[in-house]
N, C-alpha and C positions, 0 to 999 in steps of 0.2 A: 225160475220161470222167465224172468227178464232176459237172462243169458241165453236160454233156449230160443226165445223169440228172436233175439239178435242173430243167433246162429242159423235158425230156419230162414230168416229173411235173406241173409247173405247167400245161403245155398240156393234159395229161389232165384236171386239175382244172377248167380253164376249159371244156373240152368237156362236162363232166358237171355243172357248177354249175346249180342249179335256180332261183336267185333273184338279184335285182339286188345284194343285199348281198354275197353270195358272189362274184359277178362283179366287183364293185368291188374287193374285197380281192385277188383273183387278178390282175386287170389291174394293180393297184398293185405287186404283187410282181414281175410280169414287167417292168414299167417299171424297177424297181430293178435287176433282173438285167441289163438292157441298158444302163443309164445310163453304164457305163464300158466297154462293149463295142461297142455299135452304137446310136449316138445317135438315128438315125431310128426304130428300133424302139421305143426308150424313149419317144419323143414319141408314137408311135401308141398305145401302151397307156395312156399318161397321158391322152390325149384321150378314150379309152374311159371312163376313170374319171370325167372331167369330164362326159361325156354322161350317165352313169348317175346321178351326183349331182344334176344339174339335172332329170332326168326324175322323180326321187323327192323333189325339193325339200329336199334335205339341204344346207343352206347352209354349214355348217362343212366338210363334205366337198367341196363345190364350191370353197371358198376354198383348201383343202389341195391340190386337184387343179390349180387355177390356179397355185399356188406351184410344183408339180412341172413343169407345162408351161412355165412361165417359165424354170425351170432348164435344161430341154432346149433351148429356143429360144436362151437365152443362150450355151450351149456351141456352138450352131450359128452364132453371130454374128448372130442375128436380134434385135437389141437392142430395136427399137421394139415388136415383137410381145411380147417378154418383158416390157417395161415395162408394156404394156397389160394383161397378165395380172396383174401385181403390183398395179396400180391397181384393177382389178376386185376382187381379193382383199381389198385394204384396205377398200374400200367395204362388203364383206360383213361382215368380222369386227369392224369398228368399231361394228356394230349388235348390241347384246346379245341381240336376238331370235334371232340365229344359234345361240345356245346351246340352243335349245329342243329340237331333235331331230336326232341325227346317228348315223352308223354308226361302228364302231370305226376309229380312225385308225392310221397307221403308228407304230411304237415311238417314233421321235424326235418325234412330235407328242403323246405322252402327258405329262400333268402328274402329279407325284408324288402329289398328293392326289386325283387322278382326278375332280375336280369339273368341271362343264361350264364354269364361268367360267375356271378355270385352263387348261383345254384350249383354249378360244378364244384366250386370251392367248398360249399356245405357238404356235398357228397364226399369230397376228399377229407373234410374234417371228421365226418362220421367214420370213415375207414381208419383214420388215425386213432380215434377214440376206441374203436373195437380192437384194433391191434394192440393198443396199450393195455386193455383189459386181458387180452390173451397173454401178453408177456408178463404181467404181474402174477398170473396163475402158473406160469412155467418158471418163475423165479428170475427172469431177466429184467432186473431193476433198471438198468441203464436204458434199454430200449423202451421200457414202459414210460419212463419220465420223458424221453425224447418225443414219443408219439403224443403224449398228453400235451406237451408244450406246443407242438405243431397244431394240434386241434384247437387249443385256446387262442393261438395267434390268428387262425382263420376265423373263429367266432367273433373276435374283436374287430378284425379287418372288415368283415361283412356286416358288423353290427347286428348279428343274429342273436338276440337275447334268448329265444326259445331253444336254440341249439346249445348255447352256453348253460342254460338251466339244466338240460340233460347231462351235459358234460360234467358240471360241478358235482352232480349226484354220484356219478360213477368214479370221478377223481377222488372224492372225499373218502370213500371206503378203501380205495387203492392206497392212498397216502397213510390211512390208519393201519393197513396191513404192513406198510413199510416202516411202521412205528414212528412216522413223522406226525405226531398228534396235533401239534400247534398248526401246522400247515393244513392238516386234514380238517380241523375245526373251522379255520378261516374259509376254506373252499366250500364246505357244507353251508356255512352262514351266507356266503355269496349266493348259493343256489336258493336258499330260503328268501333272501332279499329280493331276487328276481321274481320269485313266486308272488310275493306280496305286492311288488310294484306293478307287475303286468298281469296278475290274475291267473297264473299258471296253476292248474289244479292236479294234473296228472303226476303221479309218483311223489307227491309231497310226503306220503307215508314212508317212502324210501329214505328221503333226506332226514326225517325225524328219527328213523331207525338207526341211521348212520351216526346221528348225534348221540343217541343212546350208547352205541358201540364205543364211541370215543370216550364218553364219560366212564364206561365200564373199564376201558383200558387204563384210565387214570385212577381207578380205584374208587370212583364215586358211584356206589351201587344205587343209592337213592335217586340221584340225578339220572342215572341210566334207566332205572325202572320208570321214572316219570315220563321220559321221552318214549319208551317202549309202549306205554299205555296210550299216549297221545297218537302214536303211529298206528296202534291197533284199531282205534276207532275209525281213522281215515282209511286204513287198508280195507275194512269191510265195505265202506262207502265206494271205494275205487274198484272193488272186486279184484284186488291185487294179491294173487296167491303167493307170488315170490316174496313180496313184502311180509305176508303172514308167516311164511316159513322162517324168515330172518328174525321176526319179532318173537315167535315162539321159542326159537333157539336162545335169543337174548334173555327172555324172561326165565327160561329154564336155568341157565347158568347163574342168573342173578339170585335165584332162590337156592340153588345148590351151594353157593359159597357161604350162605347163611344157614345151611343144613335144614331148610324148611322142606321136609320130605313130601308133604301132600301137594303143596303148590308146584314144586319142581316136577313131581310126577305128572301132574295135570298138564302142564305146558310141554313136557317132554313127549307125552302121547299126542298132543295136538300138533307138535312139530313133525312127528313121524307120519301122522295121518296126512297132513297137508303136503308134505314132501312127496308122498306116494302119488298124490293127485297131480302134482306139477310134473313129475317125471324125473328130472335130474338138475342139479346145480353143480356139475362136475368141476373139480378144481377149486372149490370153495370150502369153507369150514361147515357150510350148510349142506352136508351130504349124509347118505344113509349110515356110513360108518360112524360119524359123529353122533347121529341120532341114537344108534344102538348103544354106543359107548355111554351116552348120558343115561339111558334107561338101565344099563348094567350098574352104573354107579349109584343110581337112586335106589334100585331094589337091594343093592348091597347095604346101603344105609338103613333100609327098612327091615334088614335081616330076612328078606324073602329070597332064600337061596335058589329055589328052582327057577324063579323068574330071572334072577341075576345070572345064573348059569346059562339060561336060554339066550339072553341078549348078549352075553359075552361071546358065545359061539357065533351069533349073527354078526357081531362087530368084527370078529376076526375074519370071517368069510368076506365081509364087505371090504375090509382093509386089504385082504389078499387080492380081491378083484380090482380094487382101486390101484394097488401097487402094480399089478400086472398090466392094467391099462396104461398106467403112467409110464412104465418102462417101455411098453410097446409104442406109445405115442411119442415118448422122448426119442426113441430110435428113429421113428418116422420123421419127427420134426427137426432132428439135428441138421439134416441137409438143408431144410427150408430156412432154419434160423441162420445157417451160414450164408444162404442166398440172400436173406434179408440184410445181413451185415454188408455183403458185397454191394447190394442195391443201394444201400444208404451211402456207402463209400463212393459209388459211382455218381450218385446225386450230388454229393459234396464236391467231387471233382468237377462235375458239370457246373455247379454254382461258382466254384473258384474260376473256372475257365470263362464263364459268362461275365463274372465281375471283371476279370482281366480284359476281356474283349470290350466290355463297356468302358473300362478305364482307358484302354487304348483308343477306342473310337472317340471318347470324350476329349482325350488329349489331342488327337488329330483334328477334331472339330474345333477345339480351342485354338490350336495353331492356325487353322484356316480362318477362323473368325478374327484372330489377331492380325493375320496378313491382310484380310479384307479391310479391317479397320485402319490398318496402316496405309493401305492404298487410298481409302476414303479420306483419311486425315490429310495425306499428302496432297491429294487432289483439292480438298477444301482449302488447304494452306495456299496452294498456287492460285486458286480462284480468289481467295481473300487478298492475296498480294496484288493481283490484277485489279480487283475491285478497289483496293486501297489507293492504287495509283490513279484509277479513274475518278475516285472520290476527291483525291487531292487536286487533280486537274480541274474537276468541276468546281471545287471550292475556290481555287485560285481565280477561275473565270467569274464565279459568283461575286467574289470579293472585289474584283476589278469592276464588274458591272455595278455593284452596290456603290463603290466609290464614285463612279461616273454619275449615277443617279443622285447621290448626295450632293455632288458638285453642281448638278443641274438644279437641284432644289435650292441650294445656296445662291446660285446665280439668278434663279427666278426671284428669290426673296430680295436679293441685292438689286435686281432690276426694279422691283416694286418700290423698294426703299429709295433708290436713286430717283425714281420718278417723283416720289413724294417730296424728297429734299429739293429737287429742281423746281417743283411747283411752289414749294414753300418759300424758297429764296427768290423766286421770280418776282414776287410782290414788292419786297423792299428794293430790289434792283430796278424795278420799273420806276419806283419813286425816285431813286438816285438819278437815273437817266433823265427822267422828265424834268426834275428840278435843275439838273445840270444844263439841259437845253434852255430852260427858261432863263437861268442866270446868264448864259451866253448871250441871249437876246437882250437882256437888261443891260449887260455891260456894253454891247454894241450901241444900244440906244443912249447910254450914258456918255459914251465917247462922242456920239453925234451931237448931243446937247452941249457938250463941253466946248465945241468950236464956235458956238453961237455966242452973241452978246447976252450976257446974263442979266436977267431981271430977277426981281424978288420972286416972281412966279416960277421962273426956271430953277432958281435955287431950291425952292420948295419941292419941285418935281425931282430934282437930283437927290434930295434927302430921302424922298419916298422910294426912289429906285435903289438907293443904298440900303435902306431898311428892308426892302423886298429881297435883295441879294443876301443880306444877313439872315433873314428868316429862312430863305431857301437853303442856305448853307447849313443851318441848324437841322433842317429836315433831312438834308443829305447825310449829315453826320449821324442823325438818329437812326435812319434806315440802314446806313452802312454798318453801324454797330449791331443793329438787329440781325442783318445778314451774317455778320461775323459770329454772333452768338449761336445762330442756327448751325453754321458750319462747324463751330467748335463742338456743339452738342452732338451733331451727327457723327463727327469724327470719333468722339468719345464712345458712342454706341455702336459704331460700325467696325471698330478695330477688333482683331481676333480675340476671342474670349480666352482668358486664362483660367476661367473657372473660379477665380478668387472672389470671395464674397466681400461686399462692402455696404456700408449704410446707404440705403437708397430710398428716395421718396417715391413710393409705389404709385401714388396718385398722379404725380407729375409724369412718371414714366408711362402710365396708361393713357393719359390725356395726349401726350406728345405723339405716341405711336398711333393713336386714333386719327389725329390730324394728318400724319405722314401717310397712313394707309389710304385715307380719303383722297388726298391729293394725288397719290400714286394711281388710284383707280381713275380719277378724272383725267390724268395725263394720258392714260391708255385709251380711255373711252370718253369722249366729250359729252356723250348723251347720258353718262352715269349721273344719277342724282338720288341721293338717299338721305333721309333724316338721321342725324346722329345725336344721341343723348348720352349724358354722363350722370352718374349718381355716385359721387366719391365721398367716402367716409373720412372726414378730417381728423378723426380721433386716432387714426392708424399711425400717423407719424412716419418715421423712417424704419425700414426693416432690413435685416442683414441678408442680401441675396447677391448673386452675380448679375448685375443689371443688363449686360449685353445678352446673356442667355434668356433671362425672363422677358426682356424686351422682344427678343426673337419669337418667343412663344406667344406673347400678346399680339404681335404683328401678324403672325400666322393665323391666329384665331379670328382677328378682325377681318383680314383679307378673305378668309373662308366665309365669314358672315356676309360681307359685301357681295361675294360671288353668289351666295344663296339667294339674297333678296333680289339681286339683279336678274337672276335666272327666272325667279318667280314673276317678276314684273314683266319680263318679255312674253311669258306664256299666259299671264293671268287675264281672265275674262270675268269681270264683275257681274254678278247676277243683276237682273233688271230691278231698278229701284234701290240697289245697295250702293254704299259709298265706294269710291275708287280705292284701289289698293295703294297704301302708302308704305313703301319699304322703309324699315326702321332698324337701326342697329344701336343697341344700348350697352355701354361699358360702365360697370359699377364695381365698387369695392366696399367691403364691410368687415368690421372687426367683431369676432365673437369669441370672447374669452382669450385664449392664447393662440387663436387661429385667425388668419386673414384670408378672406375669400375675394377672388377677382373673377368677375363674371362678364362674359361676352355673349349677348343675347340677340337673336334675330327673329324676324317674323316671316322667314322664308318657307320653303316647302317641307322642312323637317327631314328626318332620316327614317327610312323603312326599318321596322323592328327586326326583320330577319338579317339585317346587316349591321345593326348597332354594335354587336360583339366583335366585328371585324375592323372597325374604322381605325383602331389604334395599331393594327398589324402593319408591318413594313410592306410597302409597295401596293397596298390596297387603296384604290381611289374610285370615286363615283364620277369623276370628271371625264369628259371625252378624251380619247387618245391624243397625246401631245400637249394636253393642257394641265396635266398633273402627274407627279412622279409617285405619289402614294407614300411619301416619306415625311411630309410636313407634320401630321398629327403624331406619327411614330416618334420623330425627333422631339417634338414638344413634350410628349408623354415621358420620354427618357430624361429630359432636362428637369421636369418637375419632380420626377422620382428621385433624381440625383440630389435635389434640394430637400429630400425627406418629406415631400408633399404628395398631393394626389391630383389627378386630372380626370374628371368624369363629365358625362354628358347627360342632359335631360332633354328629351325630344318627343314631339308628338307629330305624327305624319299629317302634313297639310297645314300645321299651325306654327312650326318653327322649332328652333333648337337653342339650348343654352349650355355653353361650355363653362365649367367652373373650375378655377385653379384654387387649390387649398394649400396654403403655406403656413408654417409655424413661426411664431414671433421669436422663439428662443433659438 
């Protein structure tokens, strides 16, 4: 009743369809309905599909319909006509233009990605599968295996598990008939695995039947019968009459080999009845001749001579008819098989030519790419050479500029140092000059007194004058030695640095350069006035450094501090009621463990946070143009690093800065 309802519904839809697309779809479903029930009707409806596809120039639908028509013709034993359908289908789908426009295809023709290319390939895969089934029935093993391999390749390329599921079902029995039992079992198991993984329910009875067939071929009768019974239950659920025919044939022979007369007769009759309702499975073992042969053998075992004789005659007539059709079809198919061989040879030639063209084009493309790369590399090489020359020239110019700037920095430092030395020496020299002038006057006065008549009072004055001259000479001597010491010390510190370390009193060095820097600033700017403080740690003693280099660092830091406080003093406006700004520079030393810290601290304007990270970079300066080279702190940093120490700054904008030299005692 359910089948009749389905059939009535389809016929009702067919009568009411208004367009060719709808007619194509319904005719296809009717052909599917009859394919395992009434093969002549299935062929009729598939030919309607073919006519509609051709009328609307739907090439992919035409190829799909040719595939379906070939399937019907193959079941009817009309092999030559079936092969002709497949060859026409191959010619269509091997042209990519067939992808251009087509109607929706049956579910087993769908590609997972639903692209036109993949759909065309699935139609091609179905044609290969049906051609393989045709060639196994005509005994052409080589072509059968070739077409199955092509179909499987397409299924894997398009990742169409539904197509592979159907393919493995039909491949399994084909390989069993080729007596490749291990391969057949593996293929059928692959099909069952896809069914379990993706929930495919159609034709599972067919896969179980084939599994039973393989067990039977191996001589495992119980295993075969187990799978036949599992398949039987599913075939009833699926309304799969072709599967039922195969199952009944399998159960018949499984009971016949064990001489179970009743069971074998029961299933032989069921096979014959079901086969009559299907129509034909030409070219397979499931045919009327085999069915009659089975009944003949069973009745013979049962000693029912009349029935045995009846089915023997029917078997002979069926075999004669089958042989006649086979001979006729073989004659008709011979030319088509030859054409198929030629077609495949031509395809192989085209593939070889295509590969050769691809290889040639690839080689030419490779040569072109290599030539292009060679030109690019040569051009880059020339550009690099030119760039290298420009860089070398720029580097030489930069080096020369750097040398000039360093020399300017040195000359600036030397000028400041010279001013400090001159101011420092000026004091003792003033004493020497003043006392020399006084002595000159005293001597003149003594000479004048000497020409007079001497009295006791005159002698006393003379003694006083001599004593004053002697005292003055002592002062002259003292200040002369002081100037000499200053000159010697400055000569020692101003000579070119050898980088050689020696034991140095770091406190004395710091104090000396503080005084020199102060006098240098005073010499350049008479209005300069800054409070200087020292906080020197006497426990430090002497440390091993290059005194000229470290002295240069201390001098640079102190000069920067003096500049900072002087600039702030010029621009400072004290708030009402607040104390006046007092510029102060403090030099301190401190010993902490094995480290010595030398600090130069000022209460100037401090350094902006955004430029703190840049102050030790060469040529970076915050001073106005012409007042700084930007090398002082950079050179100082390098000198301290060369001593294995560190130079860092702590600053707060508007409050001042503190530069700290860290040196190791070892």
